[in-house]
PyMOL Python script that loads the backbone (N, CA, C, O; Angstrom):
from pymol import cmd

cmd.read_pdbstr("""\
ATOM      1  N   UNK A   1    -155.248 -30.618 102.686  1.00  0.00           N
ATOM      2  CA  UNK A   1    -154.513 -31.090 104.243  1.00  0.00           C
ATOM      3  C   UNK A   1    -155.728 -31.165 105.330  1.00  0.00           C
ATOM      4  O   UNK A   1    -156.567 -30.274 105.465  1.00  0.00           O
ATOM      5  N   UNK A   2    -155.680 -32.465 106.141  1.00  0.00           N
ATOM      6  CA  UNK A   2    -156.759 -32.700 107.097  1.00  0.00           C
ATOM      7  C   UNK A   2    -156.253 -32.101 108.279  1.00  0.00           C
ATOM      8  O   UNK A   2    -155.039 -31.901 108.323  1.00  0.00           O
ATOM      9  N   UNK A   3    -157.004 -31.757 109.308  1.00  0.00           N
ATOM     10  CA  UNK A   3    -156.860 -31.146 110.277  1.00  0.00           C
ATOM     11  C   UNK A   3    -155.807 -32.070 111.073  1.00  0.00           C
ATOM     12  O   UNK A   3    -155.034 -31.453 111.807  1.00  0.00           O
ATOM     13  N   UNK A   4    -155.693 -33.317 111.026  1.00  0.00           N
ATOM     14  CA  UNK A   4    -154.524 -34.507 111.868  1.00  0.00           C
ATOM     15  C   UNK A   4    -153.282 -33.924 111.381  1.00  0.00           C
ATOM     16  O   UNK A   4    -152.377 -33.570 112.137  1.00  0.00           O
ATOM     17  N   UNK A   5    -153.239 -33.812 109.923  1.00  0.00           N
ATOM     18  CA  UNK A   5    -151.842 -33.460 109.314  1.00  0.00           C
ATOM     19  C   UNK A   5    -151.517 -32.275 109.810  1.00  0.00           C
ATOM     20  O   UNK A   5    -150.390 -32.279 110.304  1.00  0.00           O
ATOM     21  N   UNK A   6    -152.305 -30.846 109.890  1.00  0.00           N
ATOM     22  CA  UNK A   6    -152.280 -29.751 110.019  1.00  0.00           C
ATOM     23  C   UNK A   6    -151.535 -29.695 111.289  1.00  0.00           C
ATOM     24  O   UNK A   6    -150.441 -29.138 111.373  1.00  0.00           O
ATOM     25  N   UNK A   7    -152.158 -30.301 112.327  1.00  0.00           N
ATOM     26  CA  UNK A   7    -151.652 -30.496 113.855  1.00  0.00           C
ATOM     27  C   UNK A   7    -150.086 -30.907 113.963  1.00  0.00           C
ATOM     28  O   UNK A   7    -149.158 -30.296 114.493  1.00  0.00           O
ATOM     29  N   UNK A   8    -150.108 -32.149 113.283  1.00  0.00           N
ATOM     30  CA  UNK A   8    -148.651 -32.579 113.137  1.00  0.00           C
ATOM     31  C   UNK A   8    -147.798 -31.844 112.346  1.00  0.00           C
ATOM     32  O   UNK A   8    -146.615 -32.082 112.589  1.00  0.00           O
ATOM     33  N   UNK A   9    -148.009 -30.975 111.423  1.00  0.00           N
ATOM     34  CA  UNK A   9    -147.076 -30.235 110.838  1.00  0.00           C
ATOM     35  C   UNK A   9    -146.878 -29.196 111.527  1.00  0.00           C
ATOM     36  O   UNK A   9    -145.686 -28.893 111.592  1.00  0.00           O
ATOM     37  N   UNK A  10    -147.847 -28.264 112.283  1.00  0.00           N
ATOM     38  CA  UNK A  10    -147.717 -27.187 113.108  1.00  0.00           C
ATOM     39  C   UNK A  10    -147.254 -27.645 114.465  1.00  0.00           C
ATOM     40  O   UNK A  10    -147.025 -26.704 115.224  1.00  0.00           O
ATOM     41  N   UNK A  11    -147.067 -28.776 114.941  1.00  0.00           N
ATOM     42  CA  UNK A  11    -146.610 -28.894 116.332  1.00  0.00           C
ATOM     43  C   UNK A  11    -147.725 -28.805 117.371  1.00  0.00           C
ATOM     44  O   UNK A  11    -147.512 -28.974 118.572  1.00  0.00           O
ATOM     45  N   UNK A  12    -149.075 -28.497 116.790  1.00  0.00           N
ATOM     46  CA  UNK A  12    -150.321 -28.509 117.407  1.00  0.00           C
ATOM     47  C   UNK A  12    -150.766 -29.303 118.275  1.00  0.00           C
ATOM     48  O   UNK A  12    -151.470 -30.033 117.577  1.00  0.00           O
ATOM     49  N   UNK A  13    -150.878 -29.786 119.612  1.00  0.00           N
ATOM     50  CA  UNK A  13    -151.302 -30.813 120.159  1.00  0.00           C
ATOM     51  C   UNK A  13    -152.559 -30.385 120.957  1.00  0.00           C
ATOM     52  O   UNK A  13    -152.548 -29.637 121.935  1.00  0.00           O
ATOM     53  N   UNK A  14    -153.692 -30.997 120.372  1.00  0.00           N
ATOM     54  CA  UNK A  14    -155.124 -30.539 120.914  1.00  0.00           C
ATOM     55  C   UNK A  14    -155.053 -31.337 122.085  1.00  0.00           C
ATOM     56  O   UNK A  14    -155.284 -30.639 123.072  1.00  0.00           O
ATOM     57  N   UNK A  15    -154.842 -32.440 122.347  1.00  0.00           N
ATOM     58  CA  UNK A  15    -154.919 -32.941 123.858  1.00  0.00           C
ATOM     59  C   UNK A  15    -154.392 -32.183 124.926  1.00  0.00           C
ATOM     60  O   UNK A  15    -155.016 -31.854 125.934  1.00  0.00           O
ATOM     61  N   UNK A  16    -153.029 -31.877 124.620  1.00  0.00           N
ATOM     62  CA  UNK A  16    -152.337 -31.134 125.641  1.00  0.00           C
ATOM     63  C   UNK A  16    -152.966 -29.559 125.806  1.00  0.00           C
ATOM     64  O   UNK A  16    -152.615 -28.861 126.758  1.00  0.00           O
ATOM     65  N   UNK A  17    -153.676 -29.199 125.053  1.00  0.00           N
ATOM     66  CA  UNK A  17    -154.449 -27.703 125.124  1.00  0.00           C
ATOM     67  C   UNK A  17    -155.492 -27.939 125.755  1.00  0.00           C
ATOM     68  O   UNK A  17    -155.958 -26.998 126.397  1.00  0.00           O
ATOM     69  N   UNK A  18    -156.274 -29.386 125.791  1.00  0.00           N
ATOM     70  CA  UNK A  18    -157.326 -29.669 126.445  1.00  0.00           C
ATOM     71  C   UNK A  18    -157.142 -29.709 127.967  1.00  0.00           C
ATOM     72  O   UNK A  18    -157.887 -29.308 128.862  1.00  0.00           O
ATOM     73  N   UNK A  19    -155.701 -30.423 128.019  1.00  0.00           N
ATOM     74  CA  UNK A  19    -155.709 -30.982 129.214  1.00  0.00           C
ATOM     75  C   UNK A  19    -154.885 -29.836 130.320  1.00  0.00           C
ATOM     76  O   UNK A  19    -154.804 -29.980 131.540  1.00  0.00           O
ATOM     77  N   UNK A  20    -154.354 -28.758 129.556  1.00  0.00           N
ATOM     78  CA  UNK A  20    -154.024 -27.347 130.179  1.00  0.00           C
ATOM     79  C   UNK A  20    -155.279 -26.720 130.565  1.00  0.00           C
ATOM     80  O   UNK A  20    -155.355 -26.199 131.678  1.00  0.00           O
ATOM     81  N   UNK A  21    -156.171 -26.714 129.852  1.00  0.00           N
ATOM     82  CA  UNK A  21    -157.500 -25.730 129.958  1.00  0.00           C
ATOM     83  C   UNK A  21    -158.218 -26.244 131.145  1.00  0.00           C
ATOM     84  O   UNK A  21    -158.902 -25.507 131.855  1.00  0.00           O
ATOM     85  N   UNK A  22    -158.019 -27.880 131.424  1.00  0.00           N
ATOM     86  CA  UNK A  22    -158.734 -28.428 132.445  1.00  0.00           C
ATOM     87  C   UNK A  22    -158.204 -28.015 133.892  1.00  0.00           C
ATOM     88  O   UNK A  22    -158.747 -27.649 134.934  1.00  0.00           O
ATOM     89  N   UNK A  23    -156.759 -28.265 133.435  1.00  0.00           N
ATOM     90  CA  UNK A  23    -155.850 -27.728 134.915  1.00  0.00           C
ATOM     91  C   UNK A  23    -156.129 -26.516 135.235  1.00  0.00           C
ATOM     92  O   UNK A  23    -156.304 -26.333 136.440  1.00  0.00           O
ATOM     93  N   UNK A  24    -156.277 -25.185 134.216  1.00  0.00           N
ATOM     94  CA  UNK A  24    -156.492 -23.793 134.848  1.00  0.00           C
ATOM     95  C   UNK A  24    -158.203 -23.970 135.131  1.00  0.00           C
ATOM     96  O   UNK A  24    -158.628 -23.169 135.963  1.00  0.00           O
ATOM     97  N   UNK A  25    -158.878 -24.593 134.746  1.00  0.00           N
ATOM     98  CA  UNK A  25    -160.541 -24.984 135.149  1.00  0.00           C
ATOM     99  C   UNK A  25    -160.368 -25.052 136.586  1.00  0.00           C
ATOM    100  O   UNK A  25    -160.946 -24.346 137.412  1.00  0.00           O
ATOM    101  N   UNK A  26    -159.293 -26.207 136.868  1.00  0.00           N
ATOM    102  CA  UNK A  26    -159.382 -26.670 138.247  1.00  0.00           C
ATOM    103  C   UNK A  26    -158.937 -25.902 139.150  1.00  0.00           C
ATOM    104  O   UNK A  26    -159.227 -26.002 140.342  1.00  0.00           O
ATOM    105  N   UNK A  27    -158.131 -24.996 138.619  1.00  0.00           N
ATOM    106  CA  UNK A  27    -157.535 -23.642 139.548  1.00  0.00           C
ATOM    107  C   UNK A  27    -158.432 -23.009 139.832  1.00  0.00           C
ATOM    108  O   UNK A  27    -158.629 -22.859 141.038  1.00  0.00           O
ATOM    109  N   UNK A  28    -159.382 -22.349 138.844  1.00  0.00           N
ATOM    110  CA  UNK A  28    -160.133 -21.490 138.946  1.00  0.00           C
ATOM    111  C   UNK A  28    -161.482 -21.599 139.764  1.00  0.00           C
ATOM    112  O   UNK A  28    -162.215 -20.737 140.247  1.00  0.00           O
ATOM    113  N   UNK A  29    -161.542 -23.098 139.739  1.00  0.00           N
ATOM    114  CA  UNK A  29    -162.774 -23.966 140.375  1.00  0.00           C
ATOM    115  C   UNK A  29    -162.366 -25.153 141.008  1.00  0.00           C
ATOM    116  O   UNK A  29    -162.561 -26.289 140.577  1.00  0.00           O
ATOM    117  N   UNK A  30    -161.674 -24.780 142.261  1.00  0.00           N
ATOM    118  CA  UNK A  30    -160.825 -25.942 143.113  1.00  0.00           C
ATOM    119  C   UNK A  30    -162.075 -26.725 143.767  1.00  0.00           C
ATOM    120  O   UNK A  30    -161.781 -27.829 144.227  1.00  0.00           O
ATOM    121  N   UNK A  31    -163.469 -26.315 143.885  1.00  0.00           N
ATOM    122  CA  UNK A  31    -164.538 -27.088 144.677  1.00  0.00           C
ATOM    123  C   UNK A  31    -165.014 -28.305 143.545  1.00  0.00           C
ATOM    124  O   UNK A  31    -165.687 -29.287 143.861  1.00  0.00           O
ATOM    125  N   UNK A  32    -164.596 -28.064 142.399  1.00  0.00           N
ATOM    126  CA  UNK A  32    -165.094 -29.078 141.455  1.00  0.00           C
ATOM    127  C   UNK A  32    -164.120 -29.995 141.167  1.00  0.00           C
ATOM    128  O   UNK A  32    -163.038 -29.495 140.862  1.00  0.00           O
ATOM    129  N   UNK A  33    -164.199 -31.458 141.175  1.00  0.00           N
ATOM    130  CA  UNK A  33    -163.602 -32.610 141.222  1.00  0.00           C
ATOM    131  C   UNK A  33    -163.275 -32.763 139.631  1.00  0.00           C
ATOM    132  O   UNK A  33    -164.193 -33.269 138.985  1.00  0.00           O
ATOM    133  N   UNK A  34    -162.095 -32.396 138.900  1.00  0.00           N
ATOM    134  CA  UNK A  34    -162.174 -32.439 137.566  1.00  0.00           C
ATOM    135  C   UNK A  34    -161.546 -33.589 137.339  1.00  0.00           C
ATOM    136  O   UNK A  34    -161.409 -33.882 136.151  1.00  0.00           O
ATOM    137  N   UNK A  35    -161.004 -34.539 138.361  1.00  0.00           N
ATOM    138  CA  UNK A  35    -160.386 -35.969 138.132  1.00  0.00           C
ATOM    139  C   UNK A  35    -161.627 -36.793 137.202  1.00  0.00           C
ATOM    140  O   UNK A  35    -161.192 -37.597 136.377  1.00  0.00           O
ATOM    141  N   UNK A  36    -162.820 -36.669 137.272  1.00  0.00           N
ATOM    142  CA  UNK A  36    -163.839 -37.346 137.002  1.00  0.00           C
ATOM    143  C   UNK A  36    -164.424 -36.705 135.759  1.00  0.00           C
ATOM    144  O   UNK A  36    -165.583 -36.923 135.407  1.00  0.00           O
ATOM    145  N   UNK A  37    -163.679 -35.993 135.172  1.00  0.00           N
ATOM    146  CA  UNK A  37    -164.377 -35.206 133.902  1.00  0.00           C
ATOM    147  C   UNK A  37    -163.484 -35.616 132.645  1.00  0.00           C
ATOM    148  O   UNK A  37    -162.301 -35.404 132.379  1.00  0.00           O
ATOM    149  N   UNK A  38    -164.534 -36.301 131.958  1.00  0.00           N
ATOM    150  CA  UNK A  38    -163.604 -36.761 130.721  1.00  0.00           C
ATOM    151  C   UNK A  38    -163.345 -35.652 129.678  1.00  0.00           C
ATOM    152  O   UNK A  38    -164.158 -34.815 129.285  1.00  0.00           O
ATOM    153  N   UNK A  39    -161.704 -35.848 129.201  1.00  0.00           N
ATOM    154  CA  UNK A  39    -161.424 -35.077 128.167  1.00  0.00           C
ATOM    155  C   UNK A  39    -162.112 -34.907 126.917  1.00  0.00           C
ATOM    156  O   UNK A  39    -162.191 -33.791 126.405  1.00  0.00           O
ATOM    157  N   UNK A  40    -162.602 -35.898 126.402  1.00  0.00           N
ATOM    158  CA  UNK A  40    -163.626 -36.130 125.309  1.00  0.00           C
ATOM    159  C   UNK A  40    -164.824 -35.076 125.568  1.00  0.00           C
ATOM    160  O   UNK A  40    -165.065 -34.189 124.749  1.00  0.00           O
ATOM    161  N   UNK A  41    -165.482 -35.218 126.642  1.00  0.00           N
ATOM    162  CA  UNK A  41    -166.426 -34.501 127.021  1.00  0.00           C
ATOM    163  C   UNK A  41    -166.288 -33.110 126.843  1.00  0.00           C
ATOM    164  O   UNK A  41    -167.099 -32.386 126.266  1.00  0.00           O
ATOM    165  N   UNK A  42    -164.932 -32.676 127.506  1.00  0.00           N
ATOM    166  CA  UNK A  42    -164.445 -31.163 127.186  1.00  0.00           C
ATOM    167  C   UNK A  42    -164.179 -30.812 125.773  1.00  0.00           C
ATOM    168  O   UNK A  42    -164.546 -29.708 125.370  1.00  0.00           O
ATOM    169  N   UNK A  43    -163.636 -31.559 125.057  1.00  0.00           N
ATOM    170  CA  UNK A  43    -163.205 -31.274 123.612  1.00  0.00           C
ATOM    171  C   UNK A  43    -164.740 -31.354 122.783  1.00  0.00           C
ATOM    172  O   UNK A  43    -164.873 -30.840 121.673  1.00  0.00           O
ATOM    173  N   UNK A  44    -165.529 -31.857 123.278  1.00  0.00           N
ATOM    174  CA  UNK A  44    -166.776 -31.733 122.417  1.00  0.00           C
ATOM    175  C   UNK A  44    -167.419 -30.472 122.879  1.00  0.00           C
ATOM    176  O   UNK A  44    -167.921 -29.753 122.015  1.00  0.00           O
ATOM    177  N   UNK A  45    -167.472 -30.093 124.179  1.00  0.00           N
ATOM    178  CA  UNK A  45    -168.100 -28.977 124.569  1.00  0.00           C
ATOM    179  C   UNK A  45    -167.381 -27.610 124.019  1.00  0.00           C
ATOM    180  O   UNK A  45    -168.104 -26.675 123.678  1.00  0.00           O
ATOM    181  N   UNK A  46    -165.853 -27.489 123.926  1.00  0.00           N
ATOM    182  CA  UNK A  46    -165.340 -26.634 123.311  1.00  0.00           C
ATOM    183  C   UNK A  46    -165.210 -26.378 121.859  1.00  0.00           C
ATOM    184  O   UNK A  46    -164.598 -25.447 121.335  1.00  0.00           O
ATOM    185  N   UNK A  47    -165.855 -27.311 121.292  1.00  0.00           N
ATOM    186  CA  UNK A  47    -165.877 -27.173 119.599  1.00  0.00           C
ATOM    187  C   UNK A  47    -167.561 -26.868 119.622  1.00  0.00           C
ATOM    188  O   UNK A  47    -168.124 -26.989 118.533  1.00  0.00           O
ATOM    189  N   UNK A  48    -168.286 -26.531 120.643  1.00  0.00           N
ATOM    190  CA  UNK A  48    -169.551 -26.103 120.328  1.00  0.00           C
ATOM    191  C   UNK A  48    -169.572 -24.403 119.808  1.00  0.00           C
ATOM    192  O   UNK A  48    -168.807 -23.581 120.311  1.00  0.00           O
ATOM    193  N   UNK A  49    -170.455 -24.090 118.858  1.00  0.00           N
ATOM    194  CA  UNK A  49    -170.158 -22.814 118.102  1.00  0.00           C
ATOM    195  C   UNK A  49    -170.190 -21.658 119.128  1.00  0.00           C
ATOM    196  O   UNK A  49    -169.409 -20.711 119.041  1.00  0.00           O
ATOM    197  N   UNK A  50    -171.105 -21.764 120.089  1.00  0.00           N
ATOM    198  CA  UNK A  50    -171.143 -20.562 121.083  1.00  0.00           C
ATOM    199  C   UNK A  50    -169.823 -20.374 122.303  1.00  0.00           C
ATOM    200  O   UNK A  50    -169.447 -19.378 122.921  1.00  0.00           O
ATOM    201  N   UNK A  51    -169.431 -21.552 122.312  1.00  0.00           N
ATOM    202  CA  UNK A  51    -168.227 -21.666 123.078  1.00  0.00           C
ATOM    203  C   UNK A  51    -167.090 -21.450 122.298  1.00  0.00           C
ATOM    204  O   UNK A  51    -166.203 -20.848 122.904  1.00  0.00           O
ATOM    205  N   UNK A  52    -166.843 -21.748 121.160  1.00  0.00           N
ATOM    206  CA  UNK A  52    -165.594 -21.378 120.355  1.00  0.00           C
ATOM    207  C   UNK A  52    -165.279 -19.864 120.289  1.00  0.00           C
ATOM    208  O   UNK A  52    -164.107 -19.513 120.430  1.00  0.00           O
ATOM    209  N   UNK A  53    -166.308 -18.889 120.072  1.00  0.00           N
ATOM    210  CA  UNK A  53    -166.278 -17.807 119.795  1.00  0.00           C
ATOM    211  C   UNK A  53    -166.069 -17.056 121.249  1.00  0.00           C
ATOM    212  O   UNK A  53    -165.671 -15.898 121.120  1.00  0.00           O
ATOM    213  N   UNK A  54    -166.253 -17.479 122.548  1.00  0.00           N
ATOM    214  CA  UNK A  54    -165.771 -17.054 123.491  1.00  0.00           C
ATOM    215  C   UNK A  54    -164.250 -17.107 124.130  1.00  0.00           C
ATOM    216  O   UNK A  54    -163.384 -17.973 124.006  1.00  0.00           O
ATOM    217  N   UNK A  55    -164.245 -16.007 124.773  1.00  0.00           N
ATOM    218  CA  UNK A  55    -162.750 -15.901 125.545  1.00  0.00           C
ATOM    219  C   UNK A  55    -162.287 -17.339 126.164  1.00  0.00           C
ATOM    220  O   UNK A  55    -162.893 -18.408 126.088  1.00  0.00           O
ATOM    221  N   UNK A  56    -161.032 -17.059 126.802  1.00  0.00           N
ATOM    222  CA  UNK A  56    -160.764 -18.120 127.652  1.00  0.00           C
ATOM    223  C   UNK A  56    -161.666 -18.298 129.078  1.00  0.00           C
ATOM    224  O   UNK A  56    -162.229 -19.340 129.415  1.00  0.00           O
ATOM    225  N   UNK A  57    -161.664 -16.928 129.887  1.00  0.00           N
ATOM    226  CA  UNK A  57    -162.264 -16.728 130.692  1.00  0.00           C
ATOM    227  C   UNK A  57    -163.705 -17.258 130.722  1.00  0.00           C
ATOM    228  O   UNK A  57    -164.149 -18.031 131.571  1.00  0.00           O
ATOM    229  N   UNK A  58    -164.444 -16.687 129.577  1.00  0.00           N
ATOM    230  CA  UNK A  58    -165.931 -17.094 129.292  1.00  0.00           C
ATOM    231  C   UNK A  58    -166.119 -18.600 129.061  1.00  0.00           C
ATOM    232  O   UNK A  58    -167.075 -19.255 129.476  1.00  0.00           O
ATOM    233  N   UNK A  59    -164.939 -19.129 128.244  1.00  0.00           N
ATOM    234  CA  UNK A  59    -165.194 -20.514 128.196  1.00  0.00           C
ATOM    235  C   UNK A  59    -165.220 -21.518 129.444  1.00  0.00           C
ATOM    236  O   UNK A  59    -165.816 -22.594 129.403  1.00  0.00           O
ATOM    237  N   UNK A  60    -164.500 -21.043 130.578  1.00  0.00           N
ATOM    238  CA  UNK A  60    -164.420 -21.624 131.723  1.00  0.00           C
ATOM    239  C   UNK A  60    -165.609 -21.687 132.482  1.00  0.00           C
ATOM    240  O   UNK A  60    -166.034 -22.626 133.156  1.00  0.00           O
ATOM    241  N   UNK A  61    -166.244 -20.212 132.226  1.00  0.00           N
ATOM    242  CA  UNK A  61    -167.600 -20.071 132.908  1.00  0.00           C
ATOM    243  C   UNK A  61    -168.402 -21.146 132.407  1.00  0.00           C
ATOM    244  O   UNK A  61    -168.998 -21.943 133.132  1.00  0.00           O
ATOM    245  N   UNK A  62    -168.406 -21.156 131.052  1.00  0.00           N
ATOM    246  CA  UNK A  62    -169.523 -21.781 130.579  1.00  0.00           C
ATOM    247  C   UNK A  62    -169.404 -23.159 130.733  1.00  0.00           C
ATOM    248  O   UNK A  62    -170.471 -23.766 130.828  1.00  0.00           O
ATOM    249  N   UNK A  63    -168.280 -23.865 130.786  1.00  0.00           N
ATOM    250  CA  UNK A  63    -167.780 -25.376 131.259  1.00  0.00           C
ATOM    251  C   UNK A  63    -168.488 -25.168 132.633  1.00  0.00           C
ATOM    252  O   UNK A  63    -169.375 -25.971 132.919  1.00  0.00           O
ATOM    253  N   UNK A  64    -168.169 -24.117 133.561  1.00  0.00           N
ATOM    254  CA  UNK A  64    -168.625 -24.618 134.827  1.00  0.00           C
ATOM    255  C   UNK A  64    -170.170 -24.723 134.786  1.00  0.00           C
ATOM    256  O   UNK A  64    -170.745 -25.674 135.315  1.00  0.00           O
ATOM    257  N   UNK A  65    -170.758 -23.837 134.218  1.00  0.00           N
ATOM    258  CA  UNK A  65    -172.242 -24.124 134.072  1.00  0.00           C
ATOM    259  C   UNK A  65    -172.617 -25.384 133.736  1.00  0.00           C
ATOM    260  O   UNK A  65    -173.268 -26.159 134.437  1.00  0.00           O
ATOM    261  N   UNK A  66    -172.087 -25.615 132.381  1.00  0.00           N
ATOM    262  CA  UNK A  66    -172.177 -27.065 131.718  1.00  0.00           C
ATOM    263  C   UNK A  66    -172.143 -28.078 132.658  1.00  0.00           C
ATOM    264  O   UNK A  66    -173.159 -28.767 132.743  1.00  0.00           O
ATOM    265  N   UNK A  67    -170.908 -28.409 133.619  1.00  0.00           N
ATOM    266  CA  UNK A  67    -170.732 -29.608 134.137  1.00  0.00           C
ATOM    267  C   UNK A  67    -171.691 -29.723 135.368  1.00  0.00           C
ATOM    268  O   UNK A  67    -172.193 -30.797 135.702  1.00  0.00           O
ATOM    269  N   UNK A  68    -171.916 -28.509 136.037  1.00  0.00           N
ATOM    270  CA  UNK A  68    -172.781 -28.438 136.948  1.00  0.00           C
ATOM    271  C   UNK A  68    -174.313 -28.948 136.636  1.00  0.00           C
ATOM    272  O   UNK A  68    -174.913 -29.808 137.282  1.00  0.00           O
ATOM    273  N   UNK A  69    -174.792 -28.247 135.535  1.00  0.00           N
ATOM    274  CA  UNK A  69    -176.203 -28.629 134.867  1.00  0.00           C
ATOM    275  C   UNK A  69    -176.382 -30.017 134.831  1.00  0.00           C
ATOM    276  O   UNK A  69    -177.279 -30.546 135.488  1.00  0.00           O
ATOM    277  N   UNK A  70    -175.362 -30.864 133.895  1.00  0.00           N
ATOM    278  CA  UNK A  70    -175.254 -32.031 133.584  1.00  0.00           C
ATOM    279  C   UNK A  70    -174.833 -33.141 134.472  1.00  0.00           C
ATOM    280  O   UNK A  70    -174.799 -34.320 134.120  1.00  0.00           O
ATOM    281  N   UNK A  71    -174.462 -32.621 135.834  1.00  0.00           N
ATOM    282  CA  UNK A  71    -173.882 -33.452 137.025  1.00  0.00           C
ATOM    283  C   UNK A  71    -172.586 -34.400 136.397  1.00  0.00           C
ATOM    284  O   UNK A  71    -172.519 -35.626 136.481  1.00  0.00           O
ATOM    285  N   UNK A  72    -171.670 -33.574 135.806  1.00  0.00           N
ATOM    286  CA  UNK A  72    -170.555 -34.546 135.371  1.00  0.00           C
ATOM    287  C   UNK A  72    -169.677 -34.689 136.337  1.00  0.00           C
ATOM    288  O   UNK A  72    -168.946 -35.679 136.376  1.00  0.00           O
ATOM    289  N   UNK A  73    -169.627 -33.688 137.280  1.00  0.00           N
ATOM    290  CA  UNK A  73    -168.285 -33.516 138.337  1.00  0.00           C
ATOM    291  C   UNK A  73    -168.999 -33.431 139.576  1.00  0.00           C
ATOM    292  O   UNK A  73    -170.074 -32.853 139.738  1.00  0.00           O
ATOM    293  N   UNK A  74    -168.269 -34.103 140.518  1.00  0.00           N
ATOM    294  CA  UNK A  74    -168.682 -33.900 142.210  1.00  0.00           C
ATOM    295  C   UNK A  74    -168.315 -32.300 142.435  1.00  0.00           C
ATOM    296  O   UNK A  74    -167.424 -31.789 141.756  1.00  0.00           O
ATOM    297  N   UNK A  75    -168.917 -31.675 143.246  1.00  0.00           N
ATOM    298  CA  UNK A  75    -168.855 -30.233 144.194  1.00  0.00           C
ATOM    299  C   UNK A  75    -168.540 -30.748 145.440  1.00  0.00           C
ATOM    300  O   UNK A  75    -169.147 -31.678 145.972  1.00  0.00           O
ATOM    301  N   UNK A  76    -167.481 -30.079 145.968  1.00  0.00           N
ATOM    302  CA  UNK A  76    -167.119 -30.027 147.275  1.00  0.00           C
ATOM    303  C   UNK A  76    -167.034 -28.669 147.781  1.00  0.00           C
ATOM    304  O   UNK A  76    -166.155 -27.908 147.378  1.00  0.00           O
ATOM    305  N   UNK A  77    -167.919 -28.316 148.660  1.00  0.00           N
ATOM    306  CA  UNK A  77    -167.642 -27.101 149.023  1.00  0.00           C
ATOM    307  C   UNK A  77    -167.164 -26.690 150.456  1.00  0.00           C
ATOM    308  O   UNK A  77    -166.924 -25.510 150.712  1.00  0.00           O
TER     309      UNK A  77
END
""", "prot")
cmd.dss("prot")
cmd.show_as("cartoon", "prot")
cmd.util.cbc("prot")
cmd.orient("prot")
């Protein structure tokens, strides 16, 4: 069984999970303009081995560092 079939059978919607993660991220870091953040970029980031093993809070911290270092989002102070 491929991953897509697994997701369909279990009702797991990866896109929805990523959207919720970005919404939670936006609440934690309201000064980051997440509107310009591509969901595919977030998905690829979350699948990195060092990120997969992190807890939810640490994932947000790692994503924050990543988007700042790569200039992926505008920051308003």
